[in-house]
PAZAPA-4460 file (N, C-alpha, C; in steps of 0.05 Angstrom, whole numbers, plus 32768, in hexadecimal, padded with zeros to 4 digits):
% residues 248
    n_x    n_y    n_z   ca_x   ca_y   ca_z    c_x    c_y    c_z   seq   type   mol
   7E4D   774C   7FF8   7E3C   773A   7FE8   7E45   773D   7FCA     1      M     A
   7E49   7726   7FBD   7E52   7727   7FA2   7E3A   772D   7F8F     2      T     A
   7E41   7733   7F76   7E2B   7738   7F63   7E1A   7720   7F5F     3      R     A
   7E26   7708   7F5F   7E17   76EF   7F5C   7E03   76EB   7F73     4      S     A
   7E0D   76F2   7F8B   7DFB   76EF   7FA3   7DE4   7702   7FA1     5      D     A
   7DE9   771B   7F97   7DD3   772E   7F95   7DBE   7725   7F81     6      R     A
   7DC8   771A   7F6B   7DB5   770F   7F57   7DA4   76F8   7F62     7      W     A
   7DB1   76E7   7F72   7DA3   76D0   7F7E   7D8E   76DA   7F92     8      T     A
   7D95   76EE   7FA2   7D82   76F9   7FB5   7D6B   7706   7FA7     9      L     A
   7D71   7715   7F92   7D5B   7723   7F83   7D48   770E   7F77    10      A     A
   7D53   76F9   7F6C   7D42   76E4   7F60   7D30   76D7   7F75    11      L     A
   7D3B   76D2   7F8D   7D2B   76C6   7FA2   7D15   76D9   7FAB    12      L     A
   7D1B   76F2   7FAC   7D06   7706   7FB4   7CF0   7707   7F9F    13      L     A
   7CF7   7706   7F86   7CE3   7706   7F70   7CD1   76EE   7F72    14      V     A
   7CDD   76D7   7F76   7CCE   76BE   7F78   7CBB   76BF   7F90    15      L     A
   7CC5   76C9   7FA6   7CB4   76CB   7FBE   7C9D   76DE   7FBA    16      A     A
   7CA2   76F4   7FAC   7C8C   7707   7FA7   7C78   76FB   7F93    17      M     A
   7C81   76EC   7F80   7C6F   76DF   7F6D   7C5D   76CB   7F7C    18      Q     A
   7C69   76BC   7F8F   7C59   76A8   7F9E   7C44   76B6   7FAE    19      S     A
   7C4B   76CC   7FBC   7C37   76DB   7FCC   7C21   76E6   7FBB    20      V     A
   7C29   76F1   7FA4   7C15   76FD   7F92   7C02   76E7   7F87    21      A     A
   7C0D   76CF   7F81   7BFC   76BA   7F77   7BE7   76B2   7F8A    22      C     A
   7BEE   76AF   7FA4   7BDA   76A8   7FB8   7BC7   76BE   7FBD    23      F     A
   7BD0   76D7   7FBD   7BBF   76EE   7FC3   7BAA   76F2   7FAE    24      A     A
   7BAF   76E9   7F95   7B9C   76ED   7F80   7B83   76DC   7F83    25      E     A
   7B85   76C6   7F92   7B6F   76B4   7F96   7B5E   76BC   7FAE    26      E     A
   7B45   76B1   7FAF   7B33   76B7   7FC5   7B3B   76A8   7FDE    27      T     A
   7B3C   76B7   7FF4   7B41   76AA   800E   7B28   769B   8017    28      R     A
   7B2C   7681   801E   7B14   7671   8024   7B15   7664   8040    29      I     A
   7B2B   7667   804E   7B2C   765B   8069   7B48   765D   8074    30      G     A
   7B4D   764D   8089   7B67   764C   8096   7B6E   762F   809D    31      V     A
   7B88   762A   80A1   7B91   7611   80AD   7B90   7614   80CB    32      A     A
   7B7F   7603   80D8   7B7C   7605   80F5   7B93   75F6   8103    33      S     A
   7B9E   75E1   80F8   7BB5   75D3   8103   7BC4   75C4   80ED    34      S     A
   7BDE   75C3   80F1   7BEF   75B4   80DE   7C03   75A4   80EF    35      I     A
   7C05   758A   80E8   7C19   757A   80F6   7C24   7564   80E4    36      K     A
   7C3E   7560   80E2   7C52   7575   80E9   7C55   758A   80D3    37      P     A
   7C4C   7583   80BA   7C4E   7597   80A5   7C3C   7590   808E    38      N     A
   7C35   75A4   807E   7C25   75A1   8066   7C2B   75BA   8054    39      A     A
   7C26   75B7   803B   7C2B   75CC   8028   7C12   75D4   8019    40      D     A
   7C11   75EE   8012   7BFC   75F8   8000   7C0A   7600   7FE6    41      G     A
   7BFF   75F6   7FCF   7C0B   75FB   7FB5   7BF7   7607   7FA2    42      V     A
   7C00   761C   7F94   7BEF   7629   7F80   7C00   7633   7F69    43      M     A
   7BF8   762A   7F51   7C06   7633   7F38   7C24   762F   7F3B    44      A     A
   7C2C   7618   7F47   7C49   7612   7F49   7C57   7620   7F61    45      G     A
   7C49   7632   7F6F   7C54   763F   7F86   7C4B   7631   7F9F    46      N     A
   7C5D   762D   7FB2   7C57   761D   7FCA   7C5C   762E   7FE3    47      S     A
   7C4B   762A   7FF7   7C4F   7636   8011   7C4C   7620   8026    48      Q     A
   7C5C   7622   803B   7C5A   760F   8051   7C43   7619   8063    49      T     A
   7C30   7607   8069   7C19   760E   8079   7C20   760C   8097    50      L     A
   7C13   761D   80A6   7C16   761D   80C3   7BFB   7624   80CF    51      S     A
   7BF6   761F   80E8   7BDC   7627   80F4   7BD7   7645   80EF    52      P     A
   7BC0   764B   80E4   7BB9   7667   80DE   7BBE   766E   80C1    53      G     A
   7BCC   765D   80B1   7BD1   7663   8095   7BB7   7666   8086    54      S     A
   7BB5   767A   8075   7B9D   767E   8065   7B9C   766B   804E    55      E     A
   7B84   7662   8047   7B7F   7650   8031   7B71   765F   801B    56      L     A
   7B77   7656   8002   7B6C   7664   7FEB   7B5F   7650   7FD8    57      Y     A
   7B4B   765A   7FC9   7B3F   764A   7FB4   7B55   7644   7F9F    58      A     A
   7B53   762C   7F94   7B66   7622   7F80   7B82   761B   7F8C    59      N     A
   7B83   7617   7FA7   7B9C   760F   7FB4   7B9C   75F1   7FB8    60      E     A
   7BB2   75E4   7FB4   7BB5   75C8   7FBA   7BC4   75C4   7FD4    61      T     A
   7BB8   75B4   7FE6   7BC5   75AE   8000   7BD0   7592   7FFF    62      V     A
   7BEA   7590   8005   7BF8   7576   8005   7C05   7571   8020    63      R     A
   7C05   7557   8027   7C12   754F   8040   7C26   7539   803A    64      T     A
   7C3A   7537   804B   7C4E   7522   8048   7C46   7509   8057    65      G     A
   7C59   74F7   805B   7C54   74DD   8067   7C48   74DF   8083    66      N     A
   7C4F   74F4   8092   7C45   74F7   80AD   7C34   7510   80B0    67      L     A
   7C2F   751E   809A   7C21   7537   809C   7C03   7534   80A0    68      G     A
   7BF7   7549   80AD   7BDA   754A   80B1   7BD2   7567   80B3    69      Q     A
   7BBD   756F   80A5   7BB4   758A   80A5   7B96   758B   80AB    70      A     A
   7B8E   759D   80BD   7B72   75A2   80C3   7B6B   75BE   80B8    71      D     A
   7B58   75BE   80A5   7B51   75D6   8097   7B34   75DE   809E    72      L     A
   7B30   75F8   80A2   7B15   7602   80A8   7B0F   7619   8095    73      V     A
   7AF8   7616   8087   7AF0   7629   8073   7ADC   763E   807F    74      F     A
   7AD8   7653   8070   7AC8   7669   807A   7AAA   7661   807F    75      V     A
   7AA1   764C   8073   7A85   7643   8078   7A84   762D   808D    76      D     A
   7A9B   762A   809C   7A9D   7617   80B2   7AA0   75FA   80A8    77      K     A
   7AA5   75F6   808E   7AAD   75DC   8085   7AC8   75D5   8091    78      T     A
   7ACB   75BB   8099   7AE4   75B2   80A4   7AEF   759B   8093    79      N     A
   7B09   759C   808D   7B16   7587   807D   7B30   7580   808B    80      L     A
   7B32   7566   8092   7B4C   755C   809D   7B59   754C   8086    81      T     A
   7B72   7553   8081   7B82   7547   806C   7B97   7535   8079    82      V     A
   7B96   751B   8074   7BA8   7508   8081   7BC3   7507   8074    83      G     A
   7BD5   74F5   807D   7BF0   74F2   8072   7BEF   74E9   8055    84      P     A
   7C03   74F1   8046   7C07   74EA   802A   7BED   74EF   801A    85      T     A
   7BE3   7506   801D   7BC9   750D   8010   7BCC   7527   8000    86      S     A
   7BB9   752A   7FED   7BB9   7542   7FDC   7B9C   7549   7FD5    87      E     A
   7B95   7562   7FD9   7B7A   756C   7FD2   7B7C   7588   7FC6    88      V     A
   7B6D   758C   7FB1   7B6B   75A6   7FA5   7B52   75B4   7FAF    89      L     A
   7B55   75CC   7FBA   7B3F   75DC   7FC3   7B35   75EB   7FAA    90      L     A
   7B26   75DC   7F9A   7B21   75E4   7F7E   7B10   75FD   7F7C    91      D     A
   7AFA   75FE   7F8A   7AE7   7614   7F87   7ADA   761A   7FA1    92      K     A
   7AD6   7633   7FA8   7AC8   763A   7FC1   7AB9   7654   7FBD    93      F     A
   7A9E   7651   7FBF   7A8D   7669   7FBE   7A7B   7668   7FD7    94      V     A
   7A7E   767C   7FE8   7A6F   767C   8001   7A56   768D   7FFD    95      Y     A
   7A3F   7681   8000   7A25   768F   7FFE   7A14   7688   8016    96      D     A
   7A14   769A   802B   7A04   7694   8043   79E7   768F   803E    97      P     A
   79DC   7699   8027   79C0   7694   8021   79BB   7678   8017    98      S     A
   79D0   766B   800F   79CE   764F   8006   79C7   764B   7FE9    99      G     A
   79C3   7661   7FDA   79BA   765E   7FBE   79D0   7658   7FAB   100      A     A
   79E8   7665   7FAE   79FD   7663   7F9A   7A17   765A   7FA5   101      N     A
   7A18   764E   7FBC   7A31   7645   7FC8   7A3D   762D   7FB8   102      G     A
   7A57   762A   7FB9   7A64   7615   7FAB   7A7F   760E   7FB9   103      K     A
   7A82   75F5   7FC1   7A9A   75EB   7FCD   7AA2   75D2   7FBF   104      V     A
   7AB8   75D3   7FAF   7AC1   75BC   7F9F   7ADE   75B5   7FA8   105      V     A
   7AE1   759C   7FB0   7AFC   7592   7FB7   7B03   757B   7FA4   106      L     A
   7B1D   757A   7F9D   7B27   7565   7F8C   7B3B   7555   7F9D   107      Q     A
   7B33   753D   7FA6   7B45   752C   7FB6   7B54   7519   7FA3   108      M     A
   7B6E   751E   7FA1   7B7E   750E   7F8E   7B87   74F4   7F9B   109      T     A
   7B8F   74F5   7FB4   7B98   74DC   7FC1   7B98   74E1   7FDF   110      R     A
   7B96   74CC   7FEF   7B99   74CE   800C   7B80   74C9   801C   111      G     A
   7B80   74D3   8034   7B6A   74CF   8047   7B61   74EA   8052   112      A     A
   7B46   74ED   8053   7B3A   7506   805A   7B22   7503   806C   113      F     A
   7B1D   7516   807D   7B04   7518   808D   7AF7   7532   8086   114      R     A
   7ADE   7531   807C   7AD1   7548   8071   7AB7   754D   8081   115      F     A
   7AB4   7566   808B   7A9C   756E   809A   7A90   7586   808C   116      V     A
   7A77   7582   8083   7A6A   7598   8074   7A65   75B0   8086   117      T     A
   7A65   75C8   807A   7A61   75E0   8088   7A44   75E9   8088   118      G     A
   7A40   7604   8088   7A25   760F   808B   7A16   7613   8072   119      T     A
   7A22   760E   805B   7A14   7613   8041   7A02   75FB   803B   120      Q     A
   79F1   7600   8027   79DF   75EB   801E   79EF   75D3   8014   121      D     A
   79E5   75BB   801A   79F4   75A2   8013   79FA   75A0   7FF6   122      H     A
   79EA   75AD   7FE5   79EF   75AC   7FC8   7A07   75BB   7FC0   123      R     A
   7A12   75CC   7FD2   7A2A   75DC   7FCB   7A43   75CB   7FCC   124      A     A
   7A42   75B3   7FD8   7A5B   75A4   7FDD   7A5E   758E   7FC9   125      Y     A
   7A77   758C   7FBE   7A7E   7576   7FAC   7A9B   756E   7FB1   126      A     A
   7A9F   7555   7FB6   7ABA   754A   7FBB   7AC0   7537   7FA4   127      V     A
   7AD3   753E   7F94   7ADA   752E   7F7C   7AF4   751E   7F81   128      N     A
   7AF4   7506   7F76   7B0C   74F4   7F77   7B11   74EB   7F5B   129      T     A
   7B28   74DE   7F56   7B2C   74D3   7F3B   7B19   74BD   7F33   130      P     A
   7B09   74B3   7F46   7AF7   749C   7F40   7AD9   74A3   7F42   131      Y     A
   7AD3   74BD   7F48   7AB7   74C4   7F4A   7AB4   74DC   7F5D   132      G     A
   7A9A   74E3   7F63   7A94   74FB   7F73   7A83   74F4   7F8B   133      S     A
   7A89   7501   7FA1   7A7A   74FE   7FBA   7A68   7516   7FBE   134      L     A
   7A4F   7510   7FC4   7A3C   7525   7FCD   7A34   7520   7FEA   135      G     A
   7A30   7535   7FF9   7A2B   7533   8016   7A13   7543   801D   136      V     A
   7A06   753C   8034   79EF   754A   803E   79F2   754F   805C   137      R     A
   79FE   7565   8064   7A01   756B   8080   7A0F   7555   808F   138      G     A
   7A28   754E   8086   7A33   7534   808C   7A51   7536   8094   139      T     A
   7A59   7522   80A3   7A75   751D   80A9   7A7D   7503   809A   140      V     A
   7A91   7504   8089   7A99   74EC   807A   7AB8   74E9   807C   141      V     A
   7AC0   74D0   8079   7ADD   74CA   8076   7AE0   74BF   805A   142      E     A
   7AF6   74C8   804C   7AFB   74C0   8031   7B18   74B7   802E   143      V     A
   7B1C   74A0   8022   7B38   7496   801D   7B39   7492   7FFF   144      V     A
   7B4C   749F   7FF2   7B4F   749E   7FD4   7B6A   7493   7FCD   145      V     A
   7B6A   747F   7FBC   7B83   7474   7FB2   7B8C   7485   7F9A   146      Q     A
   7BA5   748B   7F9A   7BB0   749B   7F84   7BAD   748D   7F6A   147      E     A
   7BA5   749B   7F55   7BA1   748F   7F3B   7BBC   748E   7F2D   148      K     A
   7BC5   7476   7F26   7BDF   7473   7F19   7BDB   7464   7EFF   149      T     A
   7BF1   7462   7EF0   7BEF   7455   7ED6   7BED   7436   7ED9   150      K     A
   7BF7   742C   7EF0   7BF5   7410   7EF5   7BD8   7407   7EF9   151      G     A
   7BD3   73EE   7EF3   7BB8   73E3   7EF6   7BB3   73DA   7F12   152      K     A
   7B9E   73E6   7F1F   7B98   73DE   7F3B   7B8C   73C2   7F3C   153      P     A
   7B8E   73B6   7F54   7B83   739B   7F58   7B64   739D   7F57   154      R     A
   7B57   7389   7F4A   7B3A   738B   7F45   7B29   7390   7F5E   155      P     A
   7B31   7384   7F75   7B20   7385   7F8D   7B27   739B   7FA1   156      N     A
   7B3B   73AB   7F9B   7B43   73BF   7FAF   7B31   73D8   7FAC   157      E     A
   7B31   73E8   7FC1   7B20   7401   7FC1   7B30   7418   7FB6   158      C     A
   7B29   7423   7FA0   7B35   743B   7F96   7B2B   7453   7FA6   159      T     A
   7B12   7451   7FAF   7B07   7466   7FC1   7AF6   7458   7FD6   160      T     A
   7AFA   7460   7FF0   7AEA   7456   8006   7ADE   746E   8015   161      R     A
   7AC4   746C   801A   7AB6   7482   8027   7AA7   7477   803F   162      V     A
   7AAA   7484   8056   7A9B   747C   806E   7A8B   7493   8078   163      R     A
   7A71   748F   807C   7A5F   74A3   8088   7A62   74A2   80A6   164      L     A
   7A6C   74B8   80B1   7A71   74B9   80CE   7A57   74C2   80DC   165      V     A
   7A4B   74D7   80D2   7A31   74E0   80DD   7A25   74F3   80C9   166      E     A
   7A0B   74F8   80CD   79FD   750B   80BC   79E7   74FF   80AB   167      G     A
   79DD   750F   8099   79C5   7508   8089   79CB   74F4   8073   168      A     A
   79E4   74F1   806B   79EA   74DD   8057   79FE   74E8   8042   169      G     A
   7A06   74D6   8031   7A19   74DD   801C   7A15   74CA   8004   170      A     A
   7A1E   74D2   7FED   7A1C   74C1   7FD5   7A36   74C4   7FC5   171      S     A
   7A3E   74AE   7FB9   7A56   74AF   7FA8   7A4F   74A5   7F8D   172      F     A
   7A53   74B6   7F78   7A4D   74AE   7F5D   7A68   74A7   7F4F   173      T     A
   7A6A   748F   7F45   7A83   7486   7F39   7A86   7492   7F1D   174      T     A
   7A9E   748F   7F12   7AA4   749A   7EF8   7A93   748D   7EE2   175      S     A
   7A8A   7475   7EE8   7A79   7467   7ED5   7A5B   746D   7ED8   176      S     A
   7A54   747E   7EEC   7A39   7487   7EF0   7A29   7478   7F04   177      G     A
   7A34   7464   7F12   7A26   7456   7F27   7A27   7467   7F41   178      K     A
   7A12   7464   7F51   7A10   7474   7F6A   7A0E   7462   7F82   179      T     A
   7A1F   7467   7F96   7A1E   745A   7FB0   7A13   746E   7FC4   180      A     A
   7A00   7464   7FD5   79F3   7476   7FE8   79F9   746C   8005   181      R     A
   7A02   747F   8015   7A07   747A   8031   79F2   7488   8041   182      L     A
   79E3   7479   8050   79CC   7484   805F   79CD   7481   807D   183      T     A
   79DF   7470   8087   79E2   746B   80A3   79FE   746F   80AC   184      E     A
   7A03   747B   80C4   7A1E   747D   80CF   7A2C   7463   80D0   185      P     A
   7A46   7463   80CA   7A58   744C   80CA   7A56   743B   80B0   186      N     A
   7A44   7443   809E   7A44   7435   8084   7A5E   743D   8075   187      Q     A
   7A69   7429   8067   7A81   742D   8057   7A7C   7423   803B   188      V     A
   7A84   7433   8027   7A81   742A   800B   7A9D   7428   7FFF   189      V     A
   7AA1   7413   7FEF   7ABB   740E   7FE2   7AB5   740F   7FC3   190      C     A
   7AC5   741F   7FB5   7AC3   7421   7F98   7ADB   7412   7F8C   191      I     A
   7AD6   73FE   7F7D   7AEC   73EE   7F71   7AF6   73FB   7F57   192      S     A
   7B0D   73F2   7F4D   7B18   73FE   7F34   7B04   73FD   7F1D   193      P     A
   7AF3   73E9   7F1C   7ADF   73E8   7F06   7AC7   73F9   7F0B   194      S     A
   7AC5   7405   7F23   7AAE   7416   7F29   7A98   7406   7F38   195      G     A
   7A9E   73ED   7F3F   7A8B   73DD   7F4E   7A89   73E8   7F6B   196      A     A
   7A71   73E5   7F77   7A6C   73F0   7F91   7A67   73DA   7FA5   197      I     A
   7A73   73DB   7FBC   7A6E   73C8   7FD1   7A6C   73D7   7FEC   198      S     A
   7A5B   73CC   7FFE   7A56   73D9   8017   7A60   73C8   802F   199      Y     A
   7A67   73D6   8044   7A6E   73C9   805D   7A67   73DC   8074   200      S     A
   7A6F   73D5   808C   7A6A   73E6   80A3   7A83   73E7   80B5   201      S     A
   7A88   73FE   80C0   7A9F   7401   80D2   7A99   7416   80E7   202      S     A
   7A9B   740E   8100   7A97   7422   8116   7AB0   7431   811C   203      S     A
   7AC6   742A   810F   7ADF   7438   8113   7AE8   7447   80FA   204      T     A
   7AFA   745A   80FD   7B03   746A   80E7   7B11   7459   80D1   205      S     A
   7B0E   7462   80B8   7B1D   7455   80A2   7B35   7465   8099   206      I     A
   7B3B   747B   80A7   7B4F   748E   809E   7B6B   7484   80A0   207      L     A
   7B71   7473   80B5   7B8C   746A   80B8   7B9E   747D   80C7   208      G     A
   7B94   7493   80D1   7BA3   74A5   80E2   7B91   74B0   80F8   209      F     A
   7B9E   74BA   810D   7B8E   74C4   8123   7B87   74E1   8120   210      Q     A
   7B6E   74E8   8123   7B66   7503   8121   7B71   7513   8138   211      L     A
   7B75   752D   8133   7B80   753F   8148   7B6C   7541   815F   212      A     A
   7B77   7540   8177   7B65   7542   818F   7B5E   755F   8194   213      Q     A
   7B45   7563   819D   7B3D   757E   81A4   7B4C   7587   81BD   214      Q     A
   7B53   75A0   81BE   7B61   75AB   81D6   7B4D   75AC   81ED   215      A     A
   7B57   75A6   8206   7B45   75A7   821D   7B3C   75C3   8222   216      P     A
   7B25   75C7   822E   7B1B   75E2   8233   7B2D   75F0   8247   217      P     A
   7B30   760B   8244   7B42   7619   8256   7B38   761A   8272   218      P     A
   7B4B   761C   8285   7B43   761E   82A1   7B34   7638   82A6   219      S     A
   7B20   7638   82B8   7B12   7651   82BD   7B24   7667   82C8   220      P     A
   7B1E   767F   82C2   7B2E   7696   82CB   7B2B   7699   82E9   221      A     A
   7B40   76A2   82F7   7B3E   76A6   8314   7B2C   76BE   831A   222      P     A
   7B21   76BF   8331   7B0F   76D5   8338   7B1F   76EF   833B   223      P     A
   7B11   7706   833C   7B1F   771F   833F   7B31   771F   8358   224      P     A
   7B49   772B   8355   7B5D   772B   836A   7B71   7715   8367   225      G     A
   7B6D   7701   8355   7B80   76ED   834F   7B82   76D7   8363   226      G     A
   7B6F   76D5   8376   7B6F   76C1   838A   7B5A   76AC   8384   227      V     A
   7B63   7693   8381   7B51   767D   837B   7B46   7672   8395   228      T     A
   7B2B   7670   8398   7B20   7666   83B1   7B27   7649   83B5   229      P     A
   7B29   763F   83CE   7B30   7623   83D3   7B1A   7611   83C8   230      P     A
   7B23   75FA   83BF   7B10   75E6   83B5   7B02   75D8   83CC   231      T     A
   7AE8   75D7   83CA   7AD8   75CA   83DF   7AD7   75AC   83DA   232      T     A
   7ADF   759B   83EE   7ADF   757E   83E9   7AC3   7574   83E6   233      P     A
   7AC0   755F   83D5   7AA5   7554   83D1   7A9A   7548   83EB   234      P     A
   7A80   7549   83ED   7A72   753D   8404   7A6E   751F   83FF   235      I     A
   7A77   750E   8412   7A74   74F1   840F   7A5E   74E8   8422   236      V     A
   7A48   74DE   8419   7A32   74D6   842B   7A3A   74BD   843A   237      P     A
   7A30   74BB   8454   7A35   74A4   8464   7A1E   7490   845F   238      C     A
   7A24   747C   844E   7A0F   746A   8446   7A15   744D   844E   239      I     A
   7A2E   7448   8459   7A34   742D   8461   7A4B   742E   8475   240      S     A
   7A4F   7419   8484   7A65   7418   8498   7A81   741C   848B   241      P     A
   7A83   7416   8470   7A9D   7418   8463   7AA2   7433   8457   242      N     A
   7A90   7446   845B   7A94   7461   844F   7AAD   746D   845C   243      T     A
   7ABE   747A   844C   7AD7   7485   8457   7AD1   749C   846B   244      P     A
   7AE6   74A2   847B   7AE3   74B7   848F   7ADF   74D1   8482   245      A     A
   7AD0   74E3   848F   7ACA   74FD   8485   7AAF   74FF   8477   246      G     A
   7AA0   74E8   8477   7A86   74E9   8469   7A72   74F9   847A   247      C     A
   7A5C   7502   846D   7A48   7512   847A   7A2C   7506   8476   248      Q     A
***
């Protein structure tokens, strides 16, 4: 190994150690339950590739690519699904089982998200976007946020769209101070570039991507001895002349 190679290796080791130290200094707040096909966690310029089981930290930014999707679970059982081409800052997380001082603050910069509140008091949760803030009350919501750019958006498009999936309700306060309230499942609110509020209804998801399917329950364990008893065929009652053979 040449002297130049040794210097390069040493530099890479130092950078890797700095990245680990940066993440370790922050509070662990949850884990990534699933990642497909990839997503990154970024903190203070240091990046780590997320995988199922990766620990999440306060002040970490989660980013996905064009096909990326990340399912995140926090210690208070809050669930956050991050869709493709999305970015969210896990800004602040204080877990207080008593409900008095808990705080969960997310900054959604762009993309599509599904947010399920956890076990803390609903006042602990705040979801911020470039166009206003979302408050929730024991709720499942879908949020689609348009990235804020220097270009002027079209007057009638939705810079933020929120759908109440289920739960006690949600409210969105625009940057101009107007408040939209969602009180029934399937209600959708659209926030225009001017801060105007319009309502609609949708029984289908507004996310634009398919949520991860739950894994099927495991097969029951075999009885002691490793021998599975034979399956008993169902009893078919004889109720008509057309009943198949073998009825009882």
